[in-house]
NUSESE-502609 format. One record per residue (C-alpha): residue number from 1; x, y, z; residue in three letters. Coordinates in nm, 4 decimals, padded with zeros to 6 digits. Layout:
N
+-----+----------+----------+----------+------+
: pos :        X :        Y :        Z : code :
+-----+----------+----------+----------+------+
: NUM :        X :        Y :        Z :  ALA :
...
+-----+----------+----------+----------+------+
# end
This chain:
257
+-----+----------+----------+----------+------+
: pos :        X :        Y :        Z : code :
+-----+----------+----------+----------+------+
:   1 :  01.3848 : -04.9435 : -03.4612 :  MET :
:   2 :  01.1686 : -04.6325 : -03.4842 :  ASP :
:   3 :  00.8805 : -04.8339 : -03.3389 :  LEU :
:   4 :  01.0829 : -04.9246 : -03.0298 :  ILE :
:   5 :  01.2075 : -04.5692 : -02.9877 :  ARG :
:   6 :  00.8586 : -04.4214 : -03.0009 :  ARG :
:   7 :  00.7308 : -04.6860 : -02.7600 :  LEU :
:   8 :  01.0015 : -04.6036 : -02.5053 :  PHE :
:   9 :  00.9444 : -04.2307 : -02.5530 :  THR :
:  10 :  00.5719 : -04.2670 : -02.4949 :  ALA :
:  11 :  00.6325 : -04.4871 : -02.1905 :  ALA :
:  12 :  00.8821 : -04.2415 : -02.0435 :  LEU :
:  13 :  00.6561 : -03.9379 : -02.0843 :  VAL :
:  14 :  00.3405 : -04.1168 : -01.9705 :  ALA :
:  15 :  00.5190 : -04.2766 : -01.6755 :  GLY :
:  16 :  00.6715 : -03.9511 : -01.5555 :  VAL :
:  17 :  00.3439 : -03.7575 : -01.5837 :  LEU :
:  18 :  00.1336 : -04.0236 : -01.4130 :  SER :
:  19 :  00.3951 : -04.0880 : -01.1444 :  GLY :
:  20 :  00.4265 : -03.7164 : -01.0705 :  THR :
:  21 :  00.0501 : -03.6702 : -01.0481 :  ALA :
:  22 :  00.0177 : -03.9690 : -00.8166 :  ALA :
:  23 :  00.2991 : -03.8393 : -00.5950 :  SER :
:  24 :  00.1315 : -03.4996 : -00.5569 :  VAL :
:  25 : -00.2051 : -03.6538 : -00.4707 :  VAL :
:  26 : -00.0457 : -03.8974 : -00.2261 :  GLN :
:  27 :  00.1081 : -03.6150 : -00.0253 :  GLN :
:  28 : -00.2415 : -03.4840 :  00.0479 :  ALA :
:  29 : -00.4280 : -03.8155 :  00.0824 :  THR :
:  30 : -00.2425 : -04.1359 :  00.1649 :  THR :
:  31 :  00.0809 : -04.0032 :  00.3196 :  VAL :
:  32 : -00.0918 : -03.8315 :  00.6164 :  PRO :
:  33 : -00.2858 : -04.1528 :  00.6808 :  LEU :
:  34 :  00.0337 : -04.3597 :  00.6708 :  ILE :
:  35 :  00.2065 : -04.1260 :  00.9160 :  LEU :
:  36 : -00.0932 : -04.1430 :  01.1468 :  GLU :
:  37 : -00.1054 : -04.5230 :  01.1261 :  ALA :
:  38 :  00.2654 : -04.5541 :  01.2059 :  GLU :
:  39 :  00.1947 : -04.4008 :  01.5451 :  LYS :
:  40 :  00.0059 : -04.7200 :  01.6277 :  TYR :
:  41 :  00.2843 : -04.9583 :  01.5285 :  GLU :
:  42 :  00.4559 : -04.9595 :  01.8714 :  VAL :
:  43 :  00.2358 : -05.0354 :  02.1678 :  VAL :
:  44 :  00.3639 : -05.0352 :  02.5249 :  THR :
:  45 :  00.1880 : -05.3056 :  02.7318 :  PRO :
:  46 : -00.0268 : -05.1879 :  03.0229 :  PRO :
:  47 :  00.1681 : -05.1180 :  03.3388 :  VAL :
:  48 :  00.0314 : -05.2059 :  03.6798 :  ALA :
:  49 :  00.0677 : -04.9340 :  03.9423 :  SER :
:  50 : -00.0023 : -04.9679 :  04.3116 :  VAL :
:  51 : -00.2348 : -04.6950 :  04.4326 :  THR :
:  52 : -00.2566 : -04.7856 :  04.8014 :  ALA :
:  53 : -00.0697 : -04.9954 :  05.0577 :  PRO :
:  54 : -00.1764 : -05.3565 :  05.0582 :  ALA :
:  55 : -00.4220 : -05.4340 :  05.3349 :  PRO :
:  56 : -00.3233 : -05.6885 :  05.5961 :  ALA :
:  57 : -00.3719 : -06.0414 :  05.4708 :  GLY :
:  58 : -00.4872 : -05.9187 :  05.1307 :  GLY :
:  59 : -00.3435 : -05.8643 :  04.7865 :  ALA :
:  60 : -00.2205 : -05.5279 :  04.6683 :  ALA :
:  61 : -00.4914 : -05.2947 :  04.5386 :  ASP :
:  62 : -00.3716 : -05.2003 :  04.1934 :  SER :
:  63 : -00.5172 : -05.0865 :  03.8646 :  HIS :
:  64 : -00.4053 : -05.1202 :  03.5061 :  GLN :
:  65 : -00.3163 : -04.8282 :  03.2867 :  HIS :
:  66 : -00.4344 : -04.8519 :  02.9245 :  GLY :
:  67 : -00.1905 : -04.9216 :  02.6404 :  PRO :
:  68 :  00.0461 : -04.6346 :  02.5747 :  VAL :
:  69 :  00.0816 : -04.5476 :  02.2067 :  ARG :
:  70 :  00.4315 : -04.4597 :  02.0976 :  GLU :
:  71 :  00.5608 : -04.3313 :  01.7667 :  VAL :
:  72 :  00.6903 : -04.6064 :  01.5404 :  GLY :
:  73 :  01.0436 : -04.6061 :  01.4068 :  GLU :
:  74 :  00.9271 : -04.5281 :  01.0523 :  GLY :
:  75 :  00.7821 : -04.1873 :  01.1400 :  VAL :
:  76 :  01.0237 : -03.9134 :  01.0252 :  PRO :
:  77 :  01.1328 : -03.6911 :  01.3107 :  THR :
:  78 :  01.3411 : -03.4359 :  01.1186 :  THR :
:  79 :  01.2930 : -03.2343 :  00.8011 :  LEU :
:  80 :  01.5806 : -03.4190 :  00.6370 :  GLU :
:  81 :  01.4189 : -03.7565 :  00.7034 :  GLU :
:  82 :  01.0838 : -03.6319 :  00.5744 :  ALA :
:  83 :  01.2400 : -03.4961 :  00.2544 :  MET :
:  84 :  01.4337 : -03.8182 :  00.1994 :  GLN :
:  85 :  01.1198 : -04.0235 :  00.2441 :  ARG :
:  86 :  00.9241 : -03.8025 :  00.0060 :  THR :
:  87 :  01.2010 : -03.8191 : -00.2527 :  GLY :
:  88 :  01.2145 : -04.1983 : -00.2406 :  LEU :
:  89 :  00.8376 : -04.2154 : -00.2795 :  THR :
:  90 :  00.8475 : -03.9921 : -00.5869 :  ILE :
:  91 :  01.1293 : -04.1933 : -00.7461 :  VAL :
:  92 :  00.9411 : -04.5184 : -00.6818 :  ALA :
:  93 :  00.6248 : -04.3743 : -00.8390 :  ASN :
:  94 :  00.8140 : -04.2539 : -01.1461 :  LEU :
:  95 :  00.9841 : -04.5902 : -01.1997 :  LEU :
:  96 :  00.6545 : -04.7708 : -01.1482 :  THR :
:  97 :  00.4838 : -04.5400 : -01.3965 :  GLY :
:  98 :  00.7450 : -04.5984 : -01.6671 :  VAL :
:  99 :  00.7361 : -04.9749 : -01.6130 :  ALA :
: 100 :  00.3565 : -04.9940 : -01.6336 :  TYR :
: 101 :  00.3573 : -04.7632 : -01.9372 :  ALA :
: 102 :  00.5940 : -05.0000 : -02.1170 :  LEU :
: 103 :  00.3634 : -05.2920 : -02.0417 :  LEU :
: 104 :  00.0549 : -05.0978 : -02.1496 :  LEU :
: 105 :  00.2200 : -04.9678 : -02.4661 :  GLY :
: 106 :  00.3410 : -05.3148 : -02.5558 :  GLY :
: 107 : -00.0109 : -05.4506 : -02.5091 :  ALA :
: 108 : -00.1462 : -05.1783 : -02.7381 :  MET :
: 109 :  00.1001 : -05.2783 : -03.0083 :  LEU :
: 110 :  00.0223 : -05.6481 : -02.9709 :  LEU :
: 111 : -00.3503 : -05.5784 : -03.0012 :  ALA :
: 112 : -00.2899 : -05.4160 : -03.3389 :  GLY :
: 113 : -00.5722 : -05.1662 : -03.2935 :  ARG :
: 114 : -00.5515 : -04.7881 : -03.3557 :  PRO :
: 115 : -00.5177 : -04.5883 : -03.0354 :  VAL :
: 116 : -00.5573 : -04.2271 : -02.9314 :  ASP :
: 117 : -00.6076 : -04.0446 : -02.6026 :  ALA :
: 118 : -00.9684 : -04.1624 : -02.5658 :  ARG :
: 119 : -00.8900 : -04.5251 : -02.6456 :  ARG :
: 120 : -00.5822 : -04.4989 : -02.4275 :  GLY :
: 121 : -00.8067 : -04.3976 : -02.1384 :  LEU :
: 122 : -01.0008 : -04.7205 : -02.1893 :  VAL :
: 123 : -00.6746 : -04.9137 : -02.1755 :  TRP :
: 124 : -00.5879 : -04.7258 : -01.8578 :  GLY :
: 125 : -00.9193 : -04.8222 : -01.7001 :  VAL :
: 126 : -00.8383 : -05.1829 : -01.7822 :  GLY :
: 127 : -00.4985 : -05.1477 : -01.6188 :  GLY :
: 128 : -00.6565 : -04.9988 : -01.3077 :  PHE :
: 129 : -00.9036 : -05.2861 : -01.2845 :  PHE :
: 130 : -00.6364 : -05.5531 : -01.3322 :  ALA :
: 131 : -00.3629 : -05.4097 : -01.1100 :  VAL :
: 132 : -00.5540 : -05.2235 : -00.8391 :  SER :
: 133 : -00.9274 : -05.2885 : -00.8227 :  LEU :
: 134 : -00.9536 : -05.6642 : -00.8840 :  ALA :
: 135 : -00.6835 : -05.7616 : -00.6286 :  PRO :
: 136 : -00.8378 : -05.5240 : -00.3723 :  SER :
: 137 : -01.1470 : -05.7458 : -00.3563 :  PHE :
: 138 : -00.9323 : -05.9975 : -00.1698 :  GLY :
: 139 : -00.6428 : -05.7907 : -00.0394 :  LEU :
: 140 : -00.7288 : -05.4269 :  00.0168 :  ALA :
: 141 : -00.4483 : -05.1702 :  00.0524 :  PRO :
: 142 : -00.3072 : -05.1978 :  00.4036 :  GLU :
: 143 : -00.1664 : -04.9426 :  00.6439 :  LEU :
: 144 :  00.1388 : -05.0040 :  00.8648 :  PRO :
: 145 :  00.0409 : -05.1810 :  01.1843 :  GLY :
: 146 : -00.2446 : -05.3776 :  01.0264 :  MET :
: 147 : -00.2574 : -05.7540 :  01.0692 :  ALA :
: 148 : -00.1605 : -05.9439 :  00.7563 :  GLY :
: 149 : -00.0664 : -06.2902 :  00.6333 :  ALA :
: 150 :  00.2809 : -06.3869 :  00.5153 :  GLU :
: 151 :  00.4185 : -06.1387 :  00.2628 :  LEU :
: 152 :  00.5143 : -06.4050 :  00.0074 :  GLU :
: 153 :  00.1654 : -06.5542 :  00.0120 :  ALA :
: 154 :  00.0026 : -06.2156 : -00.0328 :  ARG :
: 155 :  00.2362 : -06.1233 : -00.3207 :  GLN :
: 156 :  00.1678 : -06.4536 : -00.4972 :  LEU :
: 157 : -00.2083 : -06.4125 : -00.4613 :  TRP :
: 158 : -00.1953 : -06.0506 : -00.5796 :  TRP :
: 159 :  00.0053 : -06.1537 : -00.8875 :  PHE :
: 160 : -00.2396 : -06.4333 : -00.9702 :  ALA :
: 161 : -00.5408 : -06.2046 : -00.9255 :  ALA :
: 162 : -00.3855 : -05.9296 : -01.1372 :  SER :
: 163 : -00.2752 : -06.1565 : -01.4221 :  VAL :
: 164 : -00.6067 : -06.3406 : -01.4144 :  GLY :
: 165 : -00.8022 : -06.0154 : -01.4375 :  ALA :
: 166 : -00.5865 : -05.9062 : -01.7308 :  GLY :
: 167 : -00.6460 : -06.2348 : -01.9124 :  ILE :
: 168 : -01.0184 : -06.2128 : -01.8512 :  GLY :
: 169 : -01.0486 : -05.8585 : -01.9825 :  MET :
: 170 : -00.8336 : -05.9353 : -02.2872 :  ALA :
: 171 : -01.0558 : -06.2308 : -02.3744 :  ALA :
: 172 : -01.3743 : -06.0272 : -02.3323 :  LEU :
: 173 : -01.2336 : -05.7501 : -02.5524 :  ALA :
: 174 : -01.0670 : -05.9465 : -02.8324 :  PHE :
: 175 : -01.1664 : -06.3142 : -02.8276 :  ALA :
: 176 : -01.4563 : -06.4404 : -03.0384 :  ARG :
: 177 : -01.4606 : -06.8014 : -02.9260 :  ASN :
: 178 : -01.7067 : -06.8571 : -02.6417 :  ARG :
: 179 : -01.5000 : -07.1335 : -02.4868 :  PHE :
: 180 : -01.1959 : -06.9073 : -02.4775 :  VAL :
: 181 : -01.3981 : -06.6330 : -02.3088 :  ILE :
: 182 : -01.5452 : -06.8723 : -02.0517 :  VAL :
: 183 : -01.2035 : -07.0190 : -01.9787 :  GLY :
: 184 : -01.0484 : -06.6739 : -01.9359 :  ALA :
: 185 : -01.3264 : -06.5635 : -01.7012 :  VAL :
: 186 : -01.2732 : -06.8773 : -01.4918 :  LEU :
: 187 : -00.9015 : -06.8020 : -01.4753 :  ILE :
: 188 : -00.9819 : -06.4492 : -01.3564 :  ALA :
: 189 : -01.2203 : -06.5800 : -01.0904 :  ALA :
: 190 : -00.9985 : -06.8648 : -00.9686 :  LEU :
: 191 : -00.7827 : -06.6635 : -00.7223 :  PRO :
: 192 : -01.0967 : -06.5159 : -00.5653 :  HIS :
: 193 : -01.2607 : -06.8572 : -00.5422 :  LEU :
: 194 : -00.9533 : -06.9964 : -00.3688 :  VAL :
: 195 : -00.9447 : -06.6957 : -00.1403 :  GLY :
: 196 : -00.6773 : -06.4455 : -00.0461 :  ALA :
: 197 : -00.4406 : -06.5253 :  00.2415 :  PRO :
: 198 : -00.5419 : -06.3607 :  00.5672 :  HIS :
: 199 : -00.4075 : -06.3819 :  00.9223 :  PRO :
: 200 : -00.5763 : -06.6055 :  01.1781 :  GLU :
: 201 : -00.6691 : -06.2975 :  01.3773 :  SER :
: 202 : -00.7761 : -05.9774 :  01.2020 :  ALA :
: 203 : -00.7036 : -05.7662 :  01.5075 :  GLU :
: 204 : -00.4712 : -05.4723 :  01.4521 :  GLY :
: 205 : -00.3657 : -05.1525 :  01.6187 :  ALA :
: 206 : -00.4947 : -04.9272 :  01.3394 :  VAL :
: 207 : -00.8509 : -04.7920 :  01.3861 :  PRO :
: 208 : -01.0933 : -04.9352 :  01.1255 :  PRO :
: 209 : -01.2058 : -04.5903 :  01.0091 :  GLU :
: 210 : -00.8444 : -04.4972 :  00.9339 :  LEU :
: 211 : -00.7988 : -04.8167 :  00.7331 :  ALA :
: 212 : -01.1196 : -04.7530 :  00.5377 :  ALA :
: 213 : -01.0100 : -04.4009 :  00.4484 :  ARG :
: 214 : -00.6753 : -04.5369 :  00.3298 :  PHE :
: 215 : -00.8393 : -04.7927 :  00.1023 :  VAL :
: 216 : -01.0583 : -04.5271 : -00.0592 :  ALA :
: 217 : -00.7686 : -04.2824 : -00.0994 :  ALA :
: 218 : -00.5367 : -04.5497 : -00.2411 :  SER :
: 219 : -00.7858 : -04.6694 : -00.5013 :  LEU :
: 220 : -00.8716 : -04.3113 : -00.5970 :  GLY :
: 221 : -00.5042 : -04.2273 : -00.6462 :  THR :
: 222 : -00.4533 : -04.5442 : -00.8479 :  ALA :
: 223 : -00.7498 : -04.4555 : -01.0708 :  ALA :
: 224 : -00.5983 : -04.1135 : -01.1433 :  LEU :
: 225 : -00.2589 : -04.2718 : -01.2073 :  PHE :
: 226 : -00.3950 : -04.5173 : -01.4629 :  TRP :
: 227 : -00.6217 : -04.2622 : -01.6297 :  ALA :
: 228 : -00.3276 : -04.0315 : -01.6977 :  ILE :
: 229 : -00.1006 : -04.3205 : -01.7917 :  LEU :
: 230 : -00.3418 : -04.4655 : -02.0456 :  GLY :
: 231 : -00.4497 : -04.1344 : -02.1967 :  SER :
: 232 : -00.0983 : -03.9983 : -02.2452 :  VAL :
: 233 :  00.0367 : -04.3294 : -02.3687 :  CYS :
: 234 : -00.2483 : -04.3642 : -02.6186 :  GLY :
: 235 : -00.2091 : -04.0041 : -02.7349 :  TRP :
: 236 :  00.1651 : -04.0366 : -02.7940 :  LEU :
: 237 :  00.1193 : -04.3708 : -02.9675 :  MET :
: 238 : -00.1658 : -04.2521 : -03.1908 :  SER :
: 239 : -00.0969 : -04.3727 : -03.5427 :  GLY :
: 240 :  00.1802 : -04.5974 : -03.4162 :  LEU :
: 241 : -00.0231 : -04.8973 : -03.3007 :  ALA :
: 242 : -00.2418 : -04.8895 : -03.6085 :  GLY :
: 243 :  00.0631 : -04.8722 : -03.8355 :  ALA :
: 244 :  00.2276 : -05.1675 : -03.6643 :  ALA :
: 245 :  00.2157 : -05.5159 : -03.8098 :  GLU :
: 246 : -00.1280 : -05.6652 : -03.7342 :  PRO :
: 247 : -00.1280 : -05.9254 : -03.4633 :  SER :
: 248 : -00.2399 : -06.2828 : -03.5394 :  PRO :
: 249 : -00.5699 : -06.2132 : -03.3614 :  ALA :
: 250 : -00.6310 : -05.9058 : -03.5735 :  ALA :
: 251 : -00.5527 : -06.0999 : -03.8905 :  ARG :
: 252 : -00.8072 : -06.3672 : -03.8058 :  LEU :
: 253 : -01.0732 : -06.1064 : -03.7332 :  GLN :
: 254 : -01.0159 : -05.9250 : -04.0639 :  THR :
: 255 : -00.9754 : -06.2454 : -04.2654 :  GLY :
: 256 : -00.6278 : -06.1475 : -04.3948 :  THR :
: 257 : -00.3379 : -06.3855 : -04.4280 :  ARG :
+-----+----------+----------+----------+------+
# end
């Protein structure tokens, strides 16, 4: 019972700290880019305007105005809306942090290896690679207004890429059988070999440079999030994972029964 309590305590503290840090960084990096991209979500089609009377026997001499950009519905227009949006973002980050910390802490216990802040940082790097970096090779973080495939297909591919990357890293770190390692690496590569779902046309209203900046800012924020999450979780669980019952994999490695 004490093991479960300490695990939940570590997950709560690590999740809150990492979620808070990510929320602060997002306000200065990704949020301004999202607000800018939402201005491109609504596009008014070009409107033809007659500039001169039509000549006799000829068509009207008209020209086309360029597309008129209008503010999308998601852009907050009042302070109350902006504060509500910021509050929801912070709550989502905190809940996400606690959930990922529980998964990471549980994995630390299952591994049966001693952990501390430094080793926890390594676990955090692994979480960043599995959840953020590996899926971004096929599906990079997207801004509002960008062209994308069906949401269900993208979610399924992201889940497969993330789980596959986790399996591959776990095998490389803990497995000793070459066939197991090769099989795990193939599982990790399979979603990328199949290919991520993309729309037939990649055209979108968002400027490419804005999208590129968002990808870099999102991955940087995610790296900070996972670094804090892993370090704090490992620090709070120091002495706990090593004192836990050794996992079957650890028993085989040490030769105990």
